[in-house]
N, C-alpha and C positions, 0 to 999 in steps of 0.2 A: 565574444560570441554573444549572439542575441538570443532572443526568445525563439524557441522552436527550431533551432539549428540554423537560423539566419544570421548572417554577419551584420554588424552595424555598418551601414553605408551612410556617409554624410553626403548631402546633396552637393554637387559640384557648384562652385560659385558661378553664377550667371551674370553676364553683362547685360545691362538693361538694353532692350531693343527700341529702337525709335518707333513711335506710333505709325501705323499704316497710313500712307498719304490718303487724304480724302479727295475724291474726285471734284474737280471744279465744277460748279453749277453750269448747266447749259445756258447759252445765251438765249435771252427771251427774244423771240421774233414777234413783233406786233403785226397783226394782220388787220386790214381795214374791215370794219364792220360793214355788212351789206346794208344798203339804204333802208329797205322796208322794216327789217327786224329792228334796227336802231330806233326807228320812229315808233314801232310798236312798244319797245321796251320804255321809251320816253313816255308814251301815253299810259302805259300800265303804271309807271312810277308816279304819275300825276293824278290817278284816279282817287275819287272819294268813294269810300264804301260804307253803306249803311248796313251794319252787320245783321245777322239772322235774328239775333235776340234784342234788336234795337227798335225802338218805336220813335219816329220823328214827327212832330206836328209843327206846322208853320210853313215858311217860304224858303225854298232853296234856289239860290241864284249863284252863277259863276261861269267859268269858262273851262272847267276841267271835265273829264269823264266822270259820271256818277253811276255807281253800281248799287242797286237796291236789293239787298238779301232779306231785309226785315220789313217794316211797315212805314210807310210815308203818307201823311195826310196833310193836305194844304195845296200848295202851289209849287210847281217846279218850272223855273225859267232858266235855262242854261244854254251856252252857245256851243258846248261840246255834246258828245253822245251820251244817251241815257240807256242803261241796260237794267231791266228788271229780271233778276235772276230767278230760277226755279225756287219756289217757296216764298218769293218776295211778293208784296203788295204795295201798290201805289194807288191811293184814293186822292186824286188831284187832277187838276187841269195842267197839261204838260206842254211845254214849248222847248224844243231842243234841236240840235243839228240833225240827229238821227235817233230813232227810238227802236230798241229791240226788246220784245216782250217774251219771255219764257216763263214768267209768273203770271200775276194778275194786275191789270190796270183798269181802274174804274174812273172815268172822266174823259174829257176831250183831249185829243192828242194832236199837236201841231209839230211837223218836222220839216226843216229846211231841205233835207236830202231824201229821207225815206223812213218808212215805218215798217217793221218786220215783226209778224207774230209767229213765234215758233211753235212746234206741234203741241207742246204742253201749255202754250200761252193762252191767255183769256184777255180780251179787251171789250169792255162795256162802255161805249162812248163814241164820239164822232172823231173821224180821222181827216186831217188836211195835210197832204204831202204830195210832192210831184210823183213819187214811187211808193207803192204799197205791195208788200209781199205777205201772203197769208198761207202758211204751210199747211198741208193736209193734217187734219186733227186739231187744228187751232180753233178757237171759238172767237167769233166776232159778232157783236151786236151793236148797230149803229149805222151812221151814214159815212160815206167816204167822198172826199173831194180831191181829185187828182189834177186840178187846173194847174197849168204852169205858173211859176212865180210872176207877179206883175212887173217886177223890176227888170226882167229879161226882155231884150228886143224881140 
């Protein structure tokens, strides 16, 4: 007899149970990535970023996308796009495939494709590009030359 009127009961011997089978992983189906997003991911992966707390003085050359969130002074000559992010400042003469300004650019700007000044963007300098977009609210002080490229027939 056990404590409080209970009888001592020994646990019955149990046989070990096999572990529950784990489900097999589902087969992975590869889906082809759509063209534009793959190109965008590739371009984003090869972008050079000048961070918000970074100051760069000198010459920038290259073929990648350049994003300026900090300060750049000097010369920018790239064959890819240039983006001046909000809060970014470029005090340089710029030559690029395309230029998008959401921050501030002081200097002449030459683009092969287009120059776009967004609503918060400020450009103090001359523009030379076949297409120029100035969004309402943007500030532009200078001259623009939208003559077509000389190498086109």
